[in-house]
N, C-alpha and C positions, 0 to 999 in steps of 0.2 A: 483357693477360690471358695471352697465350702465354708471356711472360717469367715470370710467377708460376707457371704450370704447370710450366715447365722447372725452376725452383728447388725446387719441391716434390718432383720426382722425381729430383733430383741425389743420387746415393748415394755420391759420392766420399768425402765426409767420414765417412760411416758405415763404409765399407769400411776406410778408414785407421784409424779408431778400433778396429774389430774386430781388425785385424791387430796393432795395438799391444797390446791387452789380452790377446790369446791368446799373444803372445810374451813378455810381462812375467814377471819372476822372482817367486817366492813370498816372498822375503825383504824386499822393500820395504814400508815401512810406509804410505807414501802417495806417489802419483806424479801429477803434473799433466800432462794431455794438452792441449797448446796448439792451439787453433783460432784462426782470425783473430777470431772473434767470441765464442765460448763456452768457458770453461774447464771441463774435466772432471776429476774427482778419482777416483782408484781407491783403494779401501781393501783392504788385504790381509786375508785370513781369519786371524784370530787363533785361539787355542785356544777351543774351544766348551765352554761351561759349561751343564750341564743346569739348567733352571729348578728351583727348590726344589719338592719335592712337598708339597702342603698336607697337614698332619696332620689326621686326623679329630678334630673337637671331641668330647671325652669327654662322654658322656651322664650326667646325674645318676643316681645309683642309684635304681632303682624302689623305691617305698615298700613296705616289707614288709607283706604283707597280714596283717590281724589274724587270729589263730587263732580258729577257732570255739569259743565257750565250751562246755565239757563240760556236758551236761545229764544228771544222774543220774535215771534213770526210777524211779518207785516200784516197790519189789520186790513189794508187795501192793496190792490195790485199796484206795482210800481208804475209811475207815470213815464219813466224813461230809463235808459240804460245806466245813467249816472247814479240814480237812486238804487238800482239793483246792485251795482258794483260796491257802493258805500255800505249797503246792508250786508253784503257778503264779507267785506273786510271786517266789519264790526262783529258779525256772527262767528268769524274764525279767530277773533282776537288778534288780527294781523295789523300791519302798519300801512301797507300799500298794495296796489294791485293794478291790473290792466286787462283789457280784452283785445284780442286780435281777430281779424277776419280770416277767411280761408286762404288768403294770400300771405298771411303773416304780418299784415300792417296793423299797427296799434291804432285802434279807433276810439278807445276810452282808456283813461288812466286816472288814478286817484292816489295822492300822496306825492311828496316831493323828494323822496329818498333816492330816486334815480334821476339822472339827467335825461334829456330828450334822447340822446344817443343811447343811453343805457336802456331805456324802455324799448327803443327800436331794435336794438341788438337782442334783448331778451325776448321780444316778441317774435322776431324772425327765427331765432333758435328754438323757441317753444313750438312754433309751427312745424319745424322739421322733426323735432322729437316726437310730437304726437303722430305725425305721419309715419315715422319709423315704428312706433309702438303698435299702430294699427296694422302694420305688415307682419307682426308676429303671427305665425301660423299655429295658433293654439285653440282654434274653434271657439273663441270667446266673443266674437262679434267686435264691434267698435269699442274703443276705450271710452269710459265715462268720466272717471276721475283718476288722478295719480297723486299720491301723497309723497312728495320728495323731501328727504331730510338731508340737509347739507351740514357742514361742520358748524357754521354759525347761524344758519337760517333754515326755515322750512318753506316749502312752496306747495300750495295746493293747486292742481291743474284741473279745471272743469272743462269737459268737451261736450258741447251740446249743439243742437240745430234749432233754427227758428221755424216759423210756420211755412216759410218758402223753401225749407230744406237747406238753407245756407248754414254753413258750419262756422262756429265761433269757439275760440279757446280763451278761457279766463285763467290768469295767473294771480294767485293771492299769496303775498309774501309776508312773513312775520318771523319772530324770533323763538316762538314756542310751538311745538307740534300740536295739532288739534286732534280731537277724539273722533272715533268712528261715527258717533251720533251726529256730531257737528258736520262731518263730511256728507252724510246722507241728507241731512236737512238742507244744507247749502245746495247740493246737486239738485234736489227736488225743486227748490225755489227757482234756481236758474233755468231749469228745463221748462217749468211752468211759465216763467216770466218771458222767456224768449218766444213763446207762442203768442204772447199778448203785446209785447213791447217791441217797437221797431228800433234797432240800433242804428 
């Protein structure tokens, strides 16, 4: 055990190696230090090359945001409900629409994409849907608008009252969804018009 201890603390070889390394010239490419048992190789310091700096990966250009469609507000109040409905369809970029009374009967319609039965069925169903939405207990008050997106179409539902407090629901149908700004403008115009125009 004492022999092993002595060999572990024998620093003769380490001192000799240290002296040889510190006195070696810089021009040698490699030099072998011979020990009785272990060969040591010294490598000279060659020219240092900085590692390549990784270039940032270019990001794909952000998609250009769609410009808000211009909505031309009516210069004068609508003379009747037909004018109001046509303006709403144009403002939404839609193709057709209808207005139902509080009983679910279609009282106005614009566009020939649905048959009479189609409009009547859509009107009756829309009345039930709005009634059901108004029964949601979320402390939100009555529904004002609903933006419905179907597989092939969209439908904007506007729920408003006239000056006599009679309820009307408007369904505007098209093939492309409309923006929040369009929805706000259309709702404000319908609400204002129903206070002035008798349907």
